N, C-alpha and C positions, 0 to 999 in steps of 0.2 A: 801352456795356456795362451789362447789367442789374445791379441792386443785389443781387438774390438769385437763385441758381441751384442746381440739384441737381448733385451730383458725376456724373462720367461713367458710373459703374457703379451709380448709385442705382436705376435701373429694374430691375436684376436682382434686387433684394431688396425691391422694392415689390409692390403688389398691383394687379390690374386688376378693377374692379368690373363685374360682369355682372348686368344686371337680371333679376329673377325672371320678369318678363313675357316676356323673350326665351326663357328656358328652357321655360316652360310653354306659351306660345302659338306659338312659332316653331321652336325647336330640335328638338322631338320628331318633327316630320314632315319635317325637312330631311335631305338627303343628308349623310353623315358628313364628307366632304371640305369641303363648303360650310360646315359648322359650324366646322371647324378654321380655315378662311380668315376667317370673320367674327370669331372670337375673337382670332386673331392680328392682324387689322386693328384690333380694338378696343384691343389692347395698344399698337399703334403710335400710336394717337390720344393716348395718355397719355405717349408718348415722342417728341415732335415732332422732336427733334434726332437721332433714331436714323437710322443709315445704312441700316437694313434696310427702310425705308419706301418700297418701289417694287415694281412688278409683278415685275421680275426677281428681286429679293431674296426676295419672297414665294414665288415658284415654287421657288427654290433651297432656301430654308429648309424648305419643306413637302414637297419632293420631288414637285412636281406640274408639269404643263405650264402655261405662261403663259395659254393659252386657257382652261384649267380655272379659273384664278384669276379671270379676267375674267367667265367665265360664272357663277361663284359670286356675285360682286358684283352682276351683273345680276339674278340670282335673288333676292337680298335686296332689290334695288331694286323688283322686282315685288311683294315682300311689303310694301313701303312703309316700310322701316325705315332706308333710306339712299338716297343719290342718287349716280349715277356721271356722269362727263362726260369727254369726250375732245376736246382742242383740235385745231387744224388740223395740228399737228406730230405728232399721235399720242400726246401725253402723256395718260395715263389717271389720273384722280383720283376719290376717293371721299369723300363727306361723310356721316358717321354721324348719324342722328337719335336724339333721346331717345325711347325707345319709349313711355313714359307720355304724353309730349306728343303723339305720333302717334295713340295709341289714344283719348285722351280730349279732345284739343284741336284737332288739325289733321285735314284731309281731303286726303290725298295722292291726286291723280288718276292714273288709269292711261292717260290720253289719250296720253302720250308713247309708251308701249309699244305701245298699240293702233295708233297712227299708223305706227310702225316696220314693222308687218306689214300695211299697208293692202291690198296686192294679195292676200296670203295670206288675209286675213280675208274678202275678197270671194269667193274660191274656196270657203272654208269655208262661207259662208252659202249659196252656190249648192248645195252638197252637202246641207246640212241643210234646204234649201228653206224651208218656212213656219215651221220651228222657229227661234226667235230665241235665239241664244247670249247668256249673261250675261257681263259683264266677267270674273267669276271663272272661268267656263268657258274663256274665251279665254286667261286666264293659265295655266290647267292645261295647255292644249294647247301654249302657248309653252314650257313646261317640257320637252316632248318634243323640241323643237327645240334648246334650249340646254343642258338638263341631260343628256338621253339622246343628244343629238347625232344625231338622226334628220333627214334632209333633208326639206324642205318637201313635195316631190313624193311622197316615201314616206309621210309622214303623211297627205296627202290621199288617196292610194290606199288606205291602211289604213282610214281612216274611211269612205270610199265603199263598200268591200267589206263591212264589218261592218254598216253601215246597211242594205245590201241584204238582209242575212240576218236582222237583228234588228228592223228597222223604225225609224221616227222617234223612238220612245221610248227608244232606246239611251242608256244613261247614260254620262257622261264617266268615272265611276269604273270602269266595265267597260273602256272604251277605255284608261284609264290603265294598267290591268294588262296589256292587250294590248301597248301601246307598250313597257312595261318588258320584256316577253318578247321582242318583236321586237329590241329593242336588245341583249338578252342573247344572242339567237341570231344576231346579226350581220346582220339583214335591213336593210341600210342603203343599198341601191341599188334603182333601179326594176326592174332585171332580177331581183334576188333576191326583191323583193316580188311580181313577176308570177309567178315560179316557185312561191313559197309559196302564193299565192292559187289558182293552177291546181291544186296538190295538194289544197288545202283544198276547192275546188269538187268535186273527185272524191270526197274523203272525205265531204263534206256530202251529195252525192247518194246515195252508197253507204249512208251511215248512215240516210238516209230510207228507202231500199229495205229495210233490215233492220227498221226500226221498223214499216213497213207489213206486212212478213211476220208480225210479231208482233201485228198488229192495233192498232198505236199510230199514230194519224194526227195528227201535230203535228211542228213543226220540232225537230230534235235539240238537246239542251242542250250546253253546252261540255264537261261531264263525259262525255256520250255520244260526242261527237266524239273526245275523247281516248282513250276505250276503243277505238273503231274504229281510231284511229291505232296503238294498241298492237298490236291483232290483226294489222293489215296490215304494219306496219313491223318490229315486234320479233318477232312470232310467225310471220310469213310466211304468213298465211292470205289467200286470194283471196276476193272477194265471193261467188262460187259456193260455196266451201267453207264460208263463214260461214252462208250461207242453208241449206246442207245440215245444218249443226249446229243450226240453229233448230228442226228437226223434233224435237229432243230436249226442247225447252221445252214440249211438249204435256203433260208430266207435272205441270206446275203450272197453277193456274187463272188466274194473272195473270203471264204471262211478261214479262220486262223484260231490259234489256241487262246488268244485274248478274248475273242468273241465267245468261244466255248466256255471260258472261265466265267463270264457273266451269266450264261445259261445255268451252269452248275452251281453258281452262288445262289441263284434264285431257287433252284431245286433243294439246295442245302437249307435255305431259310424255310422252305415248305416242309422240311423233314422228309423229303422223298429221296430214298437212297438206292433201292434195288432197281435192277433192269426192268422187272415187271411193273413196279410202281411208276417208273418213268414212262413206260409204254402206255400204261393206263391213263396217266396224267395227260400226256400229249394227245391221246385219242379223245379224251373227254374235256379238254381244256376249253374248247369253244362253248360247250354247254355250260361249263362252270362259270365262264366269263359272263354269259347271259344271266345266270342265277345271281352272280354278285351284283350285276347292274340292277336286278330286281330288288335285292336287299338294300342297295344304296337309295333306290327310288322310294321304298317304303320308309326309310329313315329320313327322307326329305332332301337327299342329295340328287338333284335332278340331272345335272350335267357333269357329274364326276366320273372320270375314267378310273377303272379298277387298277390299283397299284399292287406291287408284289406283296405288300403287307396285308392288303385285303385278301389276296389269293391265299396267303398263309393261314389267315383266320378261317376262311371258308373251307379250305382243304381239311383243316383240323376238325371243324364241325361235321362235315359230311363224311370224311373218310376215317378219321380216328374215333370220333364220338358216335358215328353212324346215325346222325340226325337227318330226318327227312327235310327236304327243302320247305315243305309247307309249315313245318314246326318252326324253322328259322324265320320264315315270313311272319308267322303268328307272334313270335318274340319281338320282331321289329314293330308290329302294330301295338303290342303291349307297351314298349318303350315310349312310343309316340303318345299313346292315349294317357299314360301315367305321367307324361312330362318328364321322363327320365333322360339321362344323358344318352344321346343317340350315336355315340361313337362306337366303332367296332369293339373297342375294349370293354365298354359298358355292356354291349350285347353279348360278348363272350362271358362276362360274369353272370349275366342272367341265365344264359343257356347252361352254364356249369351248375347253377343252382337248380335248374329243372332236372338235369341229369342226376344230381345227388338225391333228388326226390323221386327218381325212377320214371321221369317223363321224357321219353325219347320219340314217341310217335303220336299221331293225332288220336289214335285209339287210347293210348296211355292217358292223354289229357282228358278225353271224354270220360273214361272211367274215373279219373280223379274228380272231375266236375260232378259226376253222379254221386260219388261218395260225399263230396263236399256239400251238395244240395241236400242230401239226406241228413247229414250232420246239422246243417243250418235249420232244417225243418224240425229236428229233434230239439235243438236248442230253443227255437222259437216257441215250440209247444211247452217247454219247461218254463220259459219266461211268461207265457200266457197263463199257465197254471198258477204261477206265483203272483199274477197280477202285476208283473214288472213291465213297465213301458220304457224300453231302451233298445238301441240298435245292437246287432250282433257284431261285437268288436273282437279284435285279437285277444284282448284280456278275457272276454267272456268265453271264447273258444278254449283258451288255455285253462280256465277254471273248470269248464265242462270236461275237458280231456283228463284233468287230474282226477275228477270223480269217477269217470267211466274206465279209464285206462290204468292210471296209477293206483287208485283205491279199489278198482275192480267192482264198482257198484253197477248194478243193472239199471237199464233205462227206467224200468218200472219203479225202482227205489228212488231214483232221482226225481221222477214225477211226483211221488208221494211226499218227498221232502219239500218240493215246491208247493204242494197243496198245504202243507203244515206251516208254510212261511208267508201265507197271504197277509196276515195281520202285522207282520214285522215291518219296521221302518226301513231297514236295510236288508232287503229280501235275500240277495245273493249271499251276503255275509251270514245271515241266519241259516240259510240252506247249507252252507259250508260247515257250520257248527253242528247241525243235525247229522249230516253225513259223516262227519269226523267222529262223532260219538257212536254212531252205528258201526263204523269201521272198527273202532276200539272195542266195541261190544260184540264183535264177530256176528253181526246181524246180516244175513244174506238174502232173506226173502221178504216180500211185502207183508205177509202175515206176522212175521217176527217184528217187523218195524211198527206195524199198527199196535201190536200188543205192548211193545216198549213205549209207544206214544201214550197209550191209555194209562199205563203205570206212571208215566211222567206227569200226566195231567192230574191224576188223582193225588199224587204225592207232593206236588209243588204248587201249582196254581190252576185256576180255571180260566180258560180263554173265553173271550167274548164271542159274540155271534160271528160265525164264519161268513165271509163273502161268498157269493155264488161262484161255483167253479166253472172254469172254461170247459168247452167241449173236448172230448177225447179225440186224439188224432190217430187215424188208421193209415199208416205209411204204405200199406200194400195197395191202397187206392190211388197213390200218386201217379200222375201221367208220366210215362217214360219218354224222355225227349230224344229226338234225333237231331243233333246239333249241326247247324250250318256254320260256315266260317264267320259270319257276322255274329252269330250267337256265341261262338267260342271267344271271339275278341272281347265281347262285353261281359261274358260270364267269368272269364279267367281273371283272378285276382292275384295279389302278391303271394307267392308260395310261402314266404316266411310268416304270413298271417294265417296259414292253413290250420 
């Protein structure tokens, strides 16, 4: 038994010294979990009797997989600041070095690690051909295997592919970023790597085609490849569509993919995707710009330059909704005359409402107005017949539509009910009651209604002297209008009141 010992819980209130060299030279570039494992292991070195000093306890305490713990220690071993060993029974042990001693006194060789990957190293050197890798470069590549958990065959395929594109001067730093991205994207099998490379080959060749179209004869950069990937994957442009959009770059003396990106972004916002759509858009853009200015003028924006948002709205109205320009202008006048919001968003809502009511052309609107005028004339005749002095409101139209459409009462029956309601105080309410009773009594003709009315008078009460009736209306004698733009503007009322 030792003469002097610490109490069992001494280590909980003690400190663990960490060399500043570790913080400055090693910690800053290391993965976060690996730093935690190193520091936790350093603490255990100062508490040799602790029961937490094992791979299993490390994994449990740090909430990590045991393989991650082992990979972390191997990582620090490659950095030269500790040594790992594993006996024939699988017992794993770690020996920490003093970092000052390592950096200034000792020379830890990487031969053990290099030998571990002997076959892999031979394949690596075959891929790099005459370029000799340094031990430091080998160690960086081993990190992709142990830290990023990429399989050897995937790493070899990745290096071979990018060397074929970038040439023998390809830096390990560039490959380091690629490896991190592959690990992040889950490209961790040969099949996934082959599929990714196949798609990259397609993107690579397509990007070269775009660059050549712009007069740029060199391999694409990584940023340019990412741009093409965005156009194809996110914005759904084909190569032919992109090449068609390239024609728009003639406006600048030095076209590039950044300028083309702005063009494609505008087309994407306009929902113009195919080569044919782009060709048609570029051909008719000047005319469309003039039409948009006319719309802005009608809405009261005299000196406003059309924006991409304006283009997107107008393109939708004219190309997707197939609305005539005259109809759009008519909607603008309607917004102004009704003191509605004159934004393009408000105009868009109004035009959608018209479309929902089947109004796409001027002829549609003319037909609508004729039907509406006929309806108004019918309603006015009913009001006159009942002796009702009131304007034709949305509520009156709704009531009339209930009688004629929902209850399927003929116009003749409605007029007859109006005649019988002359003496009533609330004439429309009285008419509604009469028509409701006729509907429940399955009365379909005027003769049946008159007979029912006579029975009702004899059985219940006697009405006073009737007021003189208004004259009958012959709708066939109404003049048929040929509407001008001015008449359309003033005749057209809110669709929701129709």
